[in-house]
TILUM-889053 format. One record per residue: residue number from 0; residue in three letters; z, y, x of N, C-alpha, C, O in turn. Coordinates in steps of 0.2 Angstrom, whole numbers, plus 5000, padded with zeros to 4 digits. Example, Ala and Ser with C-alpha at 12.3 -4.5 7.8 and 13.67 -1.06 7.14 Angstrom:
BEGIN
SITE   pos   code     nz     ny     nx    caz    cay    cax     cz     cy     cx     oz     oy     ox
SITE     0    ALA   5039   4972   5066   5039   4978   5062   5039   4984   5066   5042   4983   5071
SITE     1    SER   5035   4989   5064   5036   4995   5068   5039   5000   5064   5040   5006   5067
This chain:
BEGIN
SITE   pos   code     nz     ny     nx    caz    cay    cax     cz     cy     cx     oz     oy     ox
SITE     0    MET   5548   5317   5534   5552   5321   5539   5559   5320   5537   5561   5321   5531
SITE     1    SER   5564   5319   5542   5571   5317   5541   5574   5324   5539   5572   5329   5540
SITE     2    THR   5580   5323   5536   5585   5329   5534   5586   5332   5541   5587   5339   5541
SITE     3    TYR   5588   5329   5546   5589   5332   5553   5584   5336   5555   5585   5342   5557
SITE     4    THR   5577   5334   5554   5572   5338   5557   5571   5344   5552   5570   5350   5555
SITE     5    LEU   5572   5343   5546   5572   5349   5541   5577   5354   5543   5575   5360   5543
SITE     6    THR   5583   5352   5544   5588   5357   5546   5586   5361   5552   5587   5367   5553
SITE     7    ASP   5584   5357   5557   5582   5360   5564   5576   5365   5563   5576   5371   5565
SITE     8    SER   5572   5363   5558   5566   5368   5557   5568   5374   5553   5565   5379   5555
SITE     9    TRP   5573   5373   5549   5575   5379   5545   5579   5384   5550   5579   5390   5549
SITE    10    THR   5583   5381   5555   5586   5385   5560   5581   5389   5564   5582   5395   5565
SITE    11    MET   5575   5386   5566   5570   5389   5569   5567   5395   5565   5565   5400   5567
SITE    12    THR   5566   5393   5559   5563   5398   5554   5567   5404   5554   5565   5410   5554
SITE    13    ARG   5574   5403   5553   5579   5409   5553   5578   5413   5559   5579   5419   5559
SITE    14    ARG   5577   5409   5565   5577   5413   5571   5571   5417   5571   5571   5423   5573
SITE    15    GLU   5565   5415   5568   5559   5419   5568   5560   5425   5563   5558   5431   5564
SITE    16    LEU   5563   5424   5558   5565   5429   5553   5569   5434   5556   5569   5440   5554
SITE    17    ALA   5574   5432   5560   5578   5437   5563   5574   5442   5568   5576   5448   5569
SITE    18    ARG   5568   5440   5570   5564   5444   5574   5561   5450   5570   5560   5455   5572
SITE    19    TRP   5560   5448   5563   5558   5454   5559   5563   5460   5559   5560   5465   5559
SITE    20    ALA   5569   5458   5559   5574   5463   5558   5574   5468   5565   5575   5474   5565
SITE    21    ARG   5573   5464   5571   5572   5468   5577   5566   5471   5578   5566   5476   5582
SITE    22    ARG   5561   5469   5575   5554   5472   5575   5551   5474   5569   5546   5472   5567
SITE    23    PRO   5554   5479   5565   5552   5480   5558   5545   5484   5559   5541   5483   5554
SITE    24    GLY   5544   5487   5564   5537   5491   5565   5531   5486   5565   5526   5487   5562
SITE    25    GLN   5532   5481   5568   5527   5476   5569   5525   5472   5562   5520   5471   5561
SITE    26    VAL   5531   5471   5558   5530   5468   5552   5526   5473   5547   5522   5471   5543
SITE    27    LEU   5528   5479   5548   5525   5485   5543   5518   5485   5545   5514   5486   5540
SITE    28    VAL   5516   5486   5551   5509   5486   5553   5505   5480   5550   5499   5481   5548
SITE    29    ALA   5508   5474   5551   5504   5468   5548   5503   5469   5541   5498   5466   5538
SITE    30    LEU   5508   5472   5537   5507   5473   5530   5502   5479   5528   5499   5478   5523
SITE    31    VAL   5502   5484   5532   5499   5490   5530   5491   5489   5532   5487   5492   5529
SITE    32    PHE   5490   5486   5538   5483   5486   5540   5478   5483   5535   5473   5486   5534
SITE    33    PRO   5480   5477   5531   5475   5475   5526   5474   5480   5521   5468   5481   5518
SITE    34    VAL   5479   5484   5519   5478   5489   5514   5474   5494   5516   5470   5497   5512
SITE    35    MET   5474   5496   5523   5470   5501   5525   5462   5499   5525   5458   5503   5524
SITE    36    LEU   5461   5493   5527   5455   5490   5526   5452   5490   5519   5446   5491   5518
SITE    37    LEU   5456   5488   5515   5454   5488   5508   5452   5495   5505   5447   5496   5502
SITE    38    LEU   5456   5500   5507   5454   5507   5505   5448   5509   5509   5444   5513   5506
SITE    39    MET   5447   5507   5515   5442   5510   5519   5435   5507   5517   5430   5511   5516
SITE    40    PHE   5435   5500   5516   5429   5497   5514   5427   5499   5506   5422   5499   5504
SITE    41    GLY   5433   5499   5502   5432   5500   5495   5429   5507   5493   5426   5508   5489
SITE    42    TYR   5432   5512   5497   5431   5519   5495   5427   5524   5501   5425   5529   5499
SITE    43    LEU   5427   5521   5507   5424   5525   5512   5417   5523   5515   5412   5526   5514
SITE    44    VAL   5417   5517   5517   5411   5514   5520   5408   5508   5516   5403   5505   5518
SITE    45    GLY   5412   5507   5511   5409   5501   5506   5403   5503   5502   5400   5508   5504
SITE    46    GLY   5402   5500   5497   5397   5501   5492   5394   5495   5489   5391   5496   5483
SITE    47    GLY   5395   5489   5492   5394   5483   5489   5386   5482   5488   5384   5480   5482
SITE    48    ARG   5382   5483   5493   5375   5482   5492   5374   5475   5490   5376   5470   5494
SITE    49    GLY   5370   5474   5485   5369   5467   5482   5374   5464   5478   5373   5458   5475
SITE    50    VAL   5380   5467   5477   5385   5465   5473   5384   5467   5465   5382   5473   5464
SITE    51    ARG   5385   5462   5461   5384   5464   5454   5391   5465   5451   5395   5461   5452
SITE    52    GLY   5391   5470   5447   5398   5472   5444   5402   5476   5448   5399   5479   5453
SITE    53    ASP   5408   5476   5447   5413   5481   5450   5414   5478   5457   5416   5472   5458
SITE    54    TYR   5413   5482   5462   5414   5480   5469   5421   5478   5471   5422   5474   5475
SITE    55    LEU   5426   5481   5468   5433   5480   5469   5434   5472   5467   5438   5469   5471
SITE    56    ASP   5431   5470   5462   5432   5463   5460   5429   5458   5465   5431   5453   5467
SITE    57    TYR   5424   5461   5469   5421   5457   5474   5425   5458   5481   5426   5453   5484
SITE    58    LEU   5427   5464   5482   5430   5465   5488   5437   5462   5489   5438   5460   5495
SITE    59    LEU   5441   5463   5484   5448   5461   5485   5448   5453   5487   5452   5452   5492
SITE    60    PRO   5445   5448   5484   5446   5442   5486   5444   5441   5493   5447   5437   5497
SITE    61    GLY   5438   5445   5495   5436   5444   5502   5442   5447   5507   5443   5444   5512
SITE    62    MET   5445   5453   5505   5450   5456   5509   5456   5451   5509   5459   5451   5515
SITE    63    LEU   5458   5448   5504   5463   5443   5504   5462   5437   5509   5466   5435   5513
SITE    64    ALA   5456   5435   5509   5454   5429   5514   5454   5432   5521   5456   5428   5525
SITE    65    LEU   5451   5438   5522   5452   5441   5529   5459   5442   5531   5460   5440   5537
SITE    66    THR   5463   5444   5527   5470   5444   5529   5473   5438   5531   5477   5438   5535
SITE    67    MET   5471   5432   5528   5474   5426   5530   5471   5423   5536   5474   5419   5540
SITE    68    ALA   5465   5426   5538   5462   5424   5545   5464   5429   5550   5465   5426   5556
SITE    69    PHE   5466   5435   5549   5468   5439   5554   5476   5439   5555   5480   5436   5551
SITE    70    GLY   5478   5442   5560   5486   5443   5561   5489   5437   5564   5495   5436   5564
SITE    71    LEU   5485   5432   5567   5488   5426   5570   5491   5428   5577   5495   5423   5580
SITE    72    GLU   5490   5433   5580   5492   5434   5587   5500   5434   5588   5502   5433   5593
SITE    73    GLY   5503   5436   5582   5511   5436   5583   5513   5429   5584   5518   5428   5588
SITE    74    THR   5511   5425   5580   5513   5418   5581   5511   5415   5587   5514   5411   5591
SITE    75    MET   5504   5417   5589   5502   5414   5595   5506   5417   5601   5507   5413   5606
SITE    76    LEU   5507   5423   5601   5512   5426   5607   5518   5423   5607   5521   5421   5612
SITE    77    ALA   5522   5422   5601   5528   5419   5601   5529   5412   5604   5533   5410   5607
SITE    78    VAL   5524   5408   5602   5523   5401   5605   5523   5401   5612   5526   5397   5616
SITE    79    THR   5518   5405   5615   5517   5405   5622   5523   5408   5626   5525   5406   5631
SITE    80    GLN   5526   5413   5623   5532   5416   5626   5538   5412   5626   5541   5411   5631
SITE    81    ASP   5539   5408   5621   5544   5403   5621   5543   5398   5627   5548   5395   5630
SITE    82    LEU   5537   5396   5628   5535   5391   5633   5536   5394   5640   5539   5391   5645
SITE    83    THR   5533   5400   5641   5533   5403   5648   5540   5406   5650   5541   5407   5656
SITE    84    LYS   5544   5408   5645   5551   5411   5647   5556   5406   5647   5562   5408   5648
SITE    85    GLY   5555   5399   5646   5560   5394   5647   5564   5393   5640   5569   5390   5641
SITE    86    VAL   5562   5396   5635   5566   5396   5629   5566   5389   5626   5571   5386   5624
SITE    87    VAL   5560   5385   5627   5559   5379   5624   5563   5374   5629   5566   5369   5626
SITE    88    ASP   5564   5375   5635   5568   5371   5639   5575   5371   5637   5579   5366   5638
SITE    89    ARG   5578   5377   5635   5585   5378   5633   5586   5374   5626   5591   5371   5625
SITE    90    PHE   5580   5374   5622   5581   5371   5616   5581   5363   5617   5585   5359   5613
SITE    91    ARG   5578   5361   5622   5578   5354   5624   5585   5351   5626   5586   5345   5625
SITE    92    SER   5589   5355   5628   5596   5353   5630   5600   5353   5624   5606   5350   5624
SITE    93    LEU   5598   5355   5618   5602   5354   5612   5599   5348   5608   5594   5346   5608
SITE    94    PRO   5604   5346   5604   5602   5340   5599   5598   5342   5593   5600   5342   5588
SITE    95    MET   5592   5343   5595   5587   5346   5589   5580   5342   5590   5578   5340   5595
SITE    96    ALA   5577   5342   5584   5570   5339   5584   5565   5343   5588   5565   5350   5588
SITE    97    SER   5561   5340   5592   5557   5344   5597   5551   5348   5593   5549   5353   5596
SITE    98    GLY   5549   5346   5587   5544   5349   5584   5547   5355   5579   5543   5359   5576
SITE    99    ALA   5553   5356   5579   5556   5361   5575   5554   5368   5577   5553   5373   5573
SITE   100    VAL   5552   5369   5583   5550   5376   5586   5544   5378   5582   5543   5383   5580
SITE   101    LEU   5539   5373   5582   5532   5375   5579   5533   5375   5572   5530   5380   5569
SITE   102    VAL   5537   5371   5569   5538   5371   5561   5541   5378   5559   5539   5381   5554
SITE   103    GLY   5546   5380   5563   5550   5386   5561   5545   5392   5562   5545   5396   5558
SITE   104    ARG   5541   5392   5567   5537   5398   5568   5531   5398   5563   5530   5403   5560
SITE   105    SER   5529   5392   5561   5523   5392   5556   5526   5394   5549   5523   5397   5545
SITE   106    ALA   5532   5392   5548   5535   5393   5541   5536   5401   5541   5535   5404   5535
SITE   107    ALA   5539   5404   5546   5540   5411   5546   5533   5415   5545   5533   5420   5541
SITE   108    ASP   5528   5412   5548   5521   5415   5547   5519   5415   5540   5516   5420   5538
SITE   109    MET   5520   5409   5537   5518   5408   5530   5521   5413   5525   5519   5415   5520
SITE   110    LEU   5528   5414   5527   5532   5418   5522   5529   5426   5523   5528   5429   5518
SITE   111    GLN   5527   5428   5529   5524   5434   5530   5517   5435   5527   5516   5440   5524
SITE   112    SER   5514   5429   5527   5507   5429   5524   5507   5430   5517   5504   5433   5514
SITE   113    ALA   5512   5426   5514   5513   5427   5506   5515   5434   5504   5513   5437   5499
SITE   114    LEU   5519   5437   5509   5521   5444   5507   5515   5449   5508   5514   5454   5504
SITE   115    ALA   5511   5448   5513   5505   5452   5514   5500   5451   5508   5497   5456   5506
SITE   116    LEU   5500   5445   5505   5496   5444   5499   5499   5448   5493   5495   5451   5489
SITE   117    ALA   5505   5448   5493   5508   5452   5487   5507   5459   5488   5506   5463   5483
SITE   118    VAL   5508   5462   5494   5507   5469   5495   5500   5471   5494   5498   5476   5490
SITE   119    LEU   5495   5467   5496   5488   5469   5495   5486   5468   5488   5482   5473   5485
SITE   120    THR   5488   5463   5484   5487   5462   5477   5490   5468   5473   5487   5471   5469
SITE   121    GLY   5496   5470   5475   5499   5475   5472   5496   5482   5472   5495   5486   5468
SITE   122    THR   5493   5483   5478   5489   5489   5480   5483   5489   5475   5481   5494   5473
SITE   123    ALA   5479   5483   5475   5473   5483   5471   5475   5484   5464   5471   5487   5460
SITE   124    CYS   5480   5482   5461   5482   5483   5454   5483   5490   5453   5482   5493   5448
SITE   125    ALA   5486   5494   5458   5487   5501   5458   5481   5505   5457   5480   5510   5455
SITE   126    LEU   5476   5502   5460   5469   5505   5460   5465   5503   5454   5459   5506   5453
SITE   127    GLY   5468   5499   5450   5464   5498   5444   5462   5491   5443   5459   5489   5438
SITE   128    TRP   5463   5486   5448   5460   5480   5448   5464   5475   5443   5470   5476   5443
SITE   129    ARG   5461   5471   5440   5465   5466   5436   5462   5459   5436   5456   5458   5437
SITE   130    THR   5466   5454   5437   5463   5447   5437   5461   5445   5430   5464   5447   5425
SITE   131    HIS   5456   5441   5429   5453   5439   5423   5453   5431   5422   5450   5429   5417
SITE   132    GLY   5456   5428   5426   5457   5421   5426   5463   5418   5423   5463   5412   5422
SITE   133    GLY   5468   5422   5422   5474   5419   5419   5479   5417   5425   5477   5417   5430
SITE   134    PRO   5485   5416   5423   5491   5415   5428   5490   5409   5432   5491   5409   5438
SITE   135    TRP   5487   5403   5429   5486   5397   5433   5481   5398   5438   5481   5396   5444
SITE   136    ALA   5475   5401   5436   5470   5403   5440   5472   5407   5446   5470   5406   5452
SITE   137    PHE   5476   5412   5445   5479   5416   5450   5483   5412   5455   5482   5413   5461
SITE   138    LEU   5487   5408   5452   5492   5404   5457   5487   5399   5461   5489   5398   5467
SITE   139    GLY   5482   5397   5458   5477   5392   5462   5474   5396   5467   5473   5394   5473
SITE   140    ALA   5472   5403   5466   5469   5407   5471   5474   5408   5477   5472   5408   5483
SITE   141    VAL   5480   5409   5475   5485   5410   5480   5486   5404   5484   5487   5404   5491
SITE   142    GLY   5486   5398   5481   5487   5392   5485   5481   5391   5489   5482   5389   5495
SITE   143    LEU   5475   5392   5487   5469   5392   5492   5470   5396   5498   5468   5394   5504
SITE   144    LEU   5472   5402   5497   5472   5407   5502   5478   5405   5507   5477   5406   5513
SITE   145    LEU   5483   5403   5505   5489   5400   5509   5487   5394   5513   5489   5393   5519
SITE   146    LEU   5483   5390   5510   5480   5384   5513   5476   5386   5519   5476   5383   5524
SITE   147    PHE   5471   5390   5517   5467   5393   5523   5471   5396   5528   5469   5395   5534
SITE   148    ARG   5476   5400   5527   5480   5403   5532   5484   5397   5536   5484   5398   5542
SITE   149    PHE   5486   5392   5533   5490   5387   5536   5485   5383   5541   5487   5382   5547
SITE   150    ALA   5479   5382   5539   5474   5379   5544   5472   5384   5549   5472   5382   5555
SITE   151    MET   5471   5390   5548   5470   5395   5553   5475   5396   5558   5475   5397   5564
SITE   152    LEU   5481   5395   5555   5488   5396   5559   5488   5390   5565   5489   5392   5570
SITE   153    TRP   5487   5384   5563   5487   5379   5567   5481   5379   5572   5482   5376   5578
SITE   154    ALA   5476   5381   5570   5470   5382   5575   5472   5387   5580   5471   5386   5586
SITE   155    GLY   5475   5393   5578   5478   5398   5582   5483   5395   5587   5483   5397   5593
SITE   156    ILE   5488   5391   5585   5493   5389   5589   5490   5384   5594   5492   5385   5600
SITE   157    HIS   5485   5380   5593   5482   5376   5598   5478   5380   5603   5479   5379   5609
SITE   158    LEU   5475   5385   5601   5471   5390   5606   5476   5393   5610   5475   5394   5616
SITE   159    ALA   5482   5395   5607   5487   5399   5611   5490   5394   5616   5491   5396   5622
SITE   160    LEU   5491   5388   5615   5493   5383   5619   5488   5381   5625   5490   5380   5631
SITE   161    VAL   5482   5381   5623   5477   5380   5628   5476   5386   5633   5476   5386   5639
SITE   162    ALA   5477   5393   5630   5477   5399   5634   5483   5398   5639   5482   5400   5645
SITE   163    GLY   5489   5396   5636   5495   5395   5641   5499   5401   5642   5505   5401   5643
SITE   164    LYS   5496   5407   5643   5499   5413   5645   5499   5419   5639   5493   5419   5636
SITE   165    PRO   5504   5422   5638   5504   5428   5633   5498   5433   5634   5495   5435   5629
SITE   166    GLU   5497   5434   5640   5492   5439   5642   5485   5437   5640   5480   5441   5639
SITE   167    LEU   5484   5430   5639   5477   5428   5638   5476   5427   5630   5471   5426   5628
SITE   168    VAL   5482   5428   5626   5481   5427   5619   5477   5432   5616   5473   5430   5611
SITE   169    GLN   5477   5438   5618   5473   5443   5615   5466   5442   5616   5462   5443   5611
SITE   170    ALA   5464   5439   5621   5457   5437   5622   5455   5431   5617   5449   5431   5615
SITE   171    VAL   5459   5427   5616   5458   5421   5612   5458   5424   5605   5454   5421   5601
SITE   172    GLN   5462   5428   5603   5462   5431   5596   5456   5434   5594   5454   5435   5588
SITE   173    ILE   5452   5437   5599   5446   5440   5598   5441   5435   5595   5436   5437   5591
SITE   174    LEU   5442   5429   5596   5437   5424   5593   5438   5424   5585   5433   5421   5582
SITE   175    VAL   5443   5426   5583   5444   5426   5575   5440   5431   5572   5437   5430   5566
SITE   176    TRP   5438   5437   5575   5434   5442   5572   5427   5440   5570   5425   5441   5565
SITE   177    PRO   5423   5436   5574   5417   5434   5571   5418   5429   5565   5414   5430   5561
SITE   178    VAL   5423   5425   5565   5424   5421   5559   5425   5426   5553   5423   5424   5547
SITE   179    GLY   5429   5431   5554   5431   5435   5548   5425   5439   5546   5424   5440   5540
SITE   180    PHE   5421   5442   5550   5416   5447   5548   5409   5443   5547   5404   5446   5544
SITE   181    PHE   5408   5437   5550   5402   5433   5549   5403   5429   5543   5403   5423   5543
SITE   182    SER   5405   5433   5537   5407   5430   5531   5404   5434   5525   5401   5439   5526
SITE   183    ASN   5406   5432   5519   5404   5435   5513   5410   5439   5511   5410   5441   5505
SITE   184    ALA   5415   5441   5515   5421   5444   5513   5419   5451   5510   5422   5454   5506
SITE   185    LEU   5415   5455   5514   5413   5462   5512   5406   5463   5509   5405   5468   5506
SITE   186    ALA   5402   5458   5510   5395   5459   5507   5392   5452   5505   5394   5447   5508
SITE   187    THR   5388   5453   5500   5386   5446   5497   5380   5444   5502   5376   5448   5504
SITE   188    PRO   5379   5437   5503   5374   5435   5507   5367   5437   5504   5362   5436   5508
SITE   189    ARG   5367   5438   5497   5360   5441   5495   5357   5447   5498   5351   5448   5498
SITE   190    SER   5362   5451   5501   5360   5457   5504   5358   5456   5512   5356   5460   5515
SITE   191    MET   5358   5449   5514   5357   5448   5521   5350   5444   5522   5348   5442   5517
SITE   192    PRO   5347   5444   5528   5341   5440   5529   5343   5433   5527   5349   5430   5527
SITE   193    GLY   5338   5429   5525   5339   5422   5522   5343   5418   5527   5347   5414   5525
SITE   194    TRP   5341   5417   5533   5344   5413   5538   5351   5415   5539   5356   5411   5540
SITE   195    LEU   5353   5422   5539   5359   5424   5540   5364   5423   5534   5370   5420   5535
SITE   196    GLY   5361   5424   5528   5365   5422   5522   5367   5415   5521   5372   5414   5519
SITE   197    THR   5362   5411   5523   5363   5403   5523   5369   5402   5528   5374   5398   5526
SITE   198    ALA   5369   5404   5534   5374   5403   5539   5381   5406   5536   5386   5402   5537
SITE   199    VAL   5381   5412   5534   5387   5415   5531   5390   5411   5526   5396   5410   5526
SITE   200    GLU   5386   5408   5521   5389   5404   5516   5393   5398   5518   5397   5395   5515
SITE   201    TRP   5391   5395   5524   5394   5389   5527   5401   5391   5531   5405   5386   5532
SITE   202    ASN   5402   5397   5532   5408   5399   5535   5414   5397   5530   5414   5399   5524
SITE   203    PRO   5420   5394   5533   5425   5392   5529   5429   5398   5526   5431   5397   5520
SITE   204    LEU   5429   5404   5529   5432   5410   5526   5427   5412   5520   5430   5413   5514
SITE   205    SER   5421   5411   5520   5417   5412   5514   5418   5408   5509   5418   5410   5503
SITE   206    ARG   5419   5401   5510   5421   5396   5505   5427   5398   5501   5427   5398   5495
SITE   207    THR   5432   5400   5505   5438   5402   5502   5438   5408   5498   5440   5409   5492
SITE   208    ALA   5434   5414   5501   5433   5420   5497   5429   5419   5490   5431   5422   5485
SITE   209    THR   5424   5415   5491   5420   5413   5485   5424   5410   5479   5424   5411   5473
SITE   210    ALA   5428   5405   5481   5433   5401   5477   5438   5406   5474   5439   5405   5468
SITE   211    VAL   5441   5410   5478   5445   5415   5475   5442   5419   5470   5445   5421   5465
SITE   212    ARG   5436   5421   5471   5432   5426   5466   5431   5422   5460   5432   5425   5454
SITE   213    ASP   5430   5415   5460   5429   5411   5454   5435   5411   5450   5435   5412   5444
SITE   214    LEU   5441   5410   5454   5447   5409   5450   5450   5416   5447   5453   5416   5442
SITE   215    LEU   5448   5421   5451   5451   5427   5448   5446   5431   5443   5447   5436   5440
SITE   216    GLY   5440   5427   5442   5436   5430   5437   5431   5435   5440   5429   5439   5436
SITE   217    GLY   5430   5435   5446   5426   5440   5449   5418   5438   5450   5416   5436   5445
SITE   218    ALA   5416   5439   5456   5408   5438   5457   5407   5431   5459   5401   5430   5463
SITE   219    GLY   5411   5426   5458   5409   5419   5461   5404   5416   5458   5401   5418   5452
SITE   220    GLY   5402   5410   5460   5396   5406   5457   5398   5400   5453   5393   5397   5451
SITE   221    GLY   5404   5398   5452   5406   5392   5448   5411   5388   5451   5413   5389   5457
SITE   222    PRO   5415   5384   5447   5420   5380   5449   5419   5375   5455   5423   5374   5459
SITE   223    ALA   5413   5374   5456   5411   5369   5462   5413   5372   5468   5413   5369   5473
SITE   224    HIS   5414   5379   5469   5415   5382   5475   5423   5381   5477   5424   5382   5483
SITE   225    VAL   5427   5378   5472   5434   5377   5474   5435   5371   5479   5439   5372   5483
SITE   226    TRP   5431   5366   5478   5431   5360   5482   5430   5361   5490   5434   5359   5494
SITE   227    PRO   5425   5365   5491   5424   5367   5499   5429   5371   5501   5431   5370   5507
SITE   228    ALA   5433   5375   5497   5438   5379   5499   5444   5375   5501   5449   5377   5504
SITE   229    VAL   5444   5369   5498   5450   5364   5500   5448   5360   5506   5452   5359   5510
SITE   230    VAL   5442   5357   5506   5440   5353   5511   5440   5356   5518   5442   5353   5523
SITE   231    TRP   5437   5362   5518   5436   5365   5525   5443   5366   5528   5444   5364   5534
SITE   232    PRO   5448   5369   5525   5455   5370   5528   5458   5363   5530   5461   5362   5535
SITE   233    LEU   5457   5358   5525   5460   5351   5527   5457   5348   5533   5460   5345   5537
SITE   234    ALA   5450   5349   5534   5447   5347   5540   5449   5350   5546   5450   5347   5551
SITE   235    LEU   5450   5357   5546   5453   5360   5551   5460   5358   5553   5462   5357   5559
SITE   236    LEU   5464   5357   5548   5471   5354   5549   5470   5347   5553   5474   5346   5557
SITE   237    VAL   5466   5343   5550   5465   5336   5553   5464   5336   5561   5466   5332   5564
SITE   238    VAL   5460   5341   5562   5458   5342   5570   5463   5346   5574   5466   5343   5579
SITE   239    PHE   5466   5351   5571   5470   5356   5576   5477   5354   5575   5481   5355   5580
SITE   240    PHE   5480   5352   5570   5487   5350   5569   5489   5345   5574   5494   5346   5578
SITE   241    PRO   5486   5339   5575   5488   5334   5580   5487   5337   5587   5491   5335   5591
SITE   242    LEU   5481   5341   5588   5480   5343   5594   5486   5348   5597   5488   5348   5602
SITE   243    ALA   5488   5352   5592   5493   5357   5594   5500   5354   5595   5503   5356   5600
SITE   244    VAL   5501   5349   5591   5508   5345   5592   5508   5342   5598   5513   5342   5602
SITE   245    ARG   5503   5338   5600   5502   5334   5606   5503   5339   5612   5506   5337   5617
SITE   246    ARG   5499   5344   5612   5499   5349   5618   5506   5352   5619   5508   5353   5624
SITE   247    PHE   5509   5354   5613   5515   5357   5614   5520   5352   5617   5525   5354   5621
SITE   248    ALA   5520   5346   5614   5525   5341   5617   5523   5340   5624   5528   5339   5628
SITE   249    ARG   5517   5340   5627   5516   5339   5634   5518   5345   5638   5521   5344   5643
SITE   250    LEU   5517   5351   5635   5519   5357   5639   5527   5358   5639   5529   5361   5644
SITE   251    SER   5530   5355   5634   5537   5357   5634   5541   5351   5637   5548   5351   5637
SITE   252    HIS   5538   5346   5640   5542   5341   5644   5540   5341   5651   5543   5337   5655
């Protein structure tokens, strides 16, 4: 990537960050919602049927993975609105890299995702949770979570571009919910019927959640779970990143 492209992408990233200042409520809701889910499942409707040990050790990695899967609609809406409102057409008249819009939008999303991880982890620490894997394992877990988010982000961007209109994005976003809850984020597959537990374990979100549990010293099943948590997001990126870039280029010309 050339210096010219990086400069343009950083300009678009700052544009997206400026939206945070204009819409602080939207950012706050995105940060508070995962905390509400953690408290709700951990202390109200949770219980950890089939989970061995402290349920919070099991629940937190799952909630971190769920947070990386949810909340894509902000980016999806921004991309479609830029196209439908003619913003991209105005950018085309400027001497800037054509892909900077998508790069800037995704960079801003990743910054917000990192902030969401920090808020949720800080809340868990206030509730008494502690990592048992050491600082490097903790950083590895964060890296896996952000990699999963990056893959989900580009899948979401592609689906938003396929939808084409902001009003259709909400319907497309609903597709993420089965991915989130058809997983081991909130309950262990041991508590599910055999066929369902097997299917749940193949969910990319389940792979990430299990690997994060391993790294944080929770209820994971071994280091071998780390590799699927890397391979699944990379496979999603190989599919959806070029599809999203090509479709955006076609729609913006």
